[in-house]
C-alpha positions as CSV (number, residue, x, y, z in Angstrom):
1,X,-17.2,-25.4,34.2
2,X,-16.2,-23.8,31.0
3,X,-13.3,-24.7,28.8
4,X,-10.7,-22.1,28.0
5,X,-11.1,-20.8,24.5
6,X,-8.4,-19.9,22.2
7,X,-8.1,-16.3,21.2
8,X,-8.8,-15.7,17.5
9,X,-7.2,-12.3,17.5
10,X,-3.8,-11.9,15.8
11,X,-0.9,-11.2,18.0
12,X,1.4,-8.4,17.0
13,X,5.0,-9.4,17.3
14,X,7.7,-7.0,18.3
15,X,10.2,-8.7,16.0
16,X,11.2,-6.6,13.0
17,X,9.4,-7.4,9.7
18,X,11.3,-9.3,7.0
19,X,12.3,-7.4,4.0
20,X,11.5,-8.1,0.4
21,X,13.8,-7.5,-2.6
22,X,12.7,-5.7,-5.7
23,X,13.0,-9.0,-7.7
24,X,10.2,-10.5,-5.6
25,X,7.7,-7.8,-6.7
26,X,5.4,-8.8,-9.6
27,X,5.9,-6.9,-12.9
28,X,2.6,-5.1,-12.7
29,X,3.3,-3.9,-9.2
30,X,6.8,-2.8,-10.3
31,X,5.2,-0.7,-13.1
32,X,3.0,1.1,-10.5
33,X,6.1,1.7,-8.3
34,X,8.1,3.1,-11.2
35,X,5.2,5.5,-12.1
36,X,5.1,6.7,-8.5
37,X,8.8,7.2,-8.3
38,X,8.8,9.2,-11.5
39,X,6.4,11.6,-9.8
40,X,8.7,11.8,-6.8
41,X,6.6,9.8,-4.3
42,X,8.1,10.0,-0.8
43,X,8.6,7.1,1.7
44,X,7.4,4.4,-0.8
45,X,6.8,1.1,1.0
46,X,5.3,-2.2,-0.2
47,X,3.8,-4.5,2.4
48,X,3.5,-8.2,1.5
49,X,0.1,-9.2,3.0
50,X,-0.2,-12.6,1.3
51,X,0.1,-14.5,4.6
52,X,-1.6,-11.8,6.8
53,X,-4.8,-10.9,4.9
54,X,-7.3,-12.5,2.6
55,X,-8.6,-9.3,0.9
56,X,-5.4,-8.4,-1.0
57,X,-1.8,-9.5,-1.5
58,X,0.1,-6.2,-1.3
59,X,-0.3,-2.7,0.1
60,X,1.6,0.1,-1.7
61,X,2.0,3.0,0.6
62,X,3.5,6.4,-0.3
63,X,3.4,10.1,0.6
64,X,2.6,13.1,-1.6
65,X,3.7,16.4,-0.1
66,X,0.5,18.3,-1.1
67,X,-2.9,17.6,-2.7
68,X,-1.5,18.4,-6.2
69,X,1.2,15.8,-5.8
70,X,-1.1,13.1,-4.4
71,X,-3.4,13.6,-7.4
72,X,-0.4,13.5,-9.8
73,X,0.8,10.2,-8.2
74,X,-2.6,8.6,-8.6
75,X,-3.0,9.8,-12.2
76,X,0.5,8.5,-13.1
77,X,-0.2,5.1,-11.6
78,X,-3.6,4.8,-13.2
79,X,-2.2,5.9,-16.6
80,X,0.7,3.5,-16.5
81,X,-1.5,0.5,-15.5
82,X,-4.1,1.5,-18.1
83,X,-1.5,1.0,-20.8
84,X,-1.2,-2.6,-19.6
85,X,-5.1,-2.9,-19.7
86,X,-5.5,-2.8,-16.0
87,X,-7.9,-0.5,-14.4
88,X,-8.7,0.1,-10.7
89,X,-11.7,-1.7,-9.2
90,X,-12.2,1.3,-7.0
91,X,-10.8,4.8,-6.5
92,X,-11.5,6.8,-3.4
93,X,-10.4,10.2,-2.0
94,X,-9.1,11.7,-5.2
95,X,-11.1,14.9,-4.7
96,X,-9.6,15.7,-1.3
97,X,-6.0,14.4,-1.8
98,X,-5.4,13.5,1.9
99,X,-5.7,9.8,1.3
100,X,-6.2,8.4,-2.1
101,X,-7.0,4.6,-2.2
102,X,-6.7,2.7,-5.5
103,X,-8.0,-0.8,-5.3
104,X,-6.5,-3.1,-8.0
105,X,-7.8,-6.3,-6.3
106,X,-4.6,-8.2,-5.6
107,X,-2.9,-4.9,-4.6
108,X,-4.0,-1.7,-3.1
109,X,-2.3,1.7,-3.4
110,X,-2.5,4.2,-0.6
111,X,-1.3,7.7,-1.3
112,X,-1.3,9.8,1.8
113,X,-0.6,13.4,2.8
114,X,2.1,13.5,5.5
115,X,-0.5,14.2,8.2
116,X,-2.8,11.4,7.1
117,X,0.0,8.9,6.9
118,X,1.1,9.7,10.4
119,X,-2.5,9.5,11.7
120,X,-3.5,6.1,10.0
121,X,0.0,4.5,10.4
122,X,-0.7,1.5,8.2
123,X,2.9,0.3,8.5
124,X,2.5,0.0,12.2
125,X,-0.9,-1.7,11.9
126,X,0.7,-4.3,9.5
127,X,4.1,-4.4,11.2
128,X,4.5,-8.2,10.8
129,X,4.3,-8.0,7.0
130,X,7.5,-8.3,5.0
131,X,8.2,-5.0,3.3
132,X,10.2,-3.4,0.6
133,X,11.2,0.3,0.9
134,X,11.8,1.7,-2.5
């Protein structure tokens, strides 16, 4: 006879995710959000992953309407954080502009084209995470 084993997979709840307030966002992350909003980022969302993931604390997800805007968003965020002596650990996708990923360690910025954002649907994947829509 074998014992029943507990599943190690995470259950996805159908309950709505909790919301965060802008006051709960760390100052460095606020600076990145402000830089993105100045460049007219669309559908800006911050997901709090501190209890859901071990690889980062926050996802910042936004949409740029075309490759030129996605590049401008990434450049504005990078420039603003560089003034605070913070540089990304990694930067991917800037040449194509469909999905730009900026890894700052404790937070990760995802800049999507509308089609790529719909396809990858990170908000649905991390639907249990508390969120802030800016």
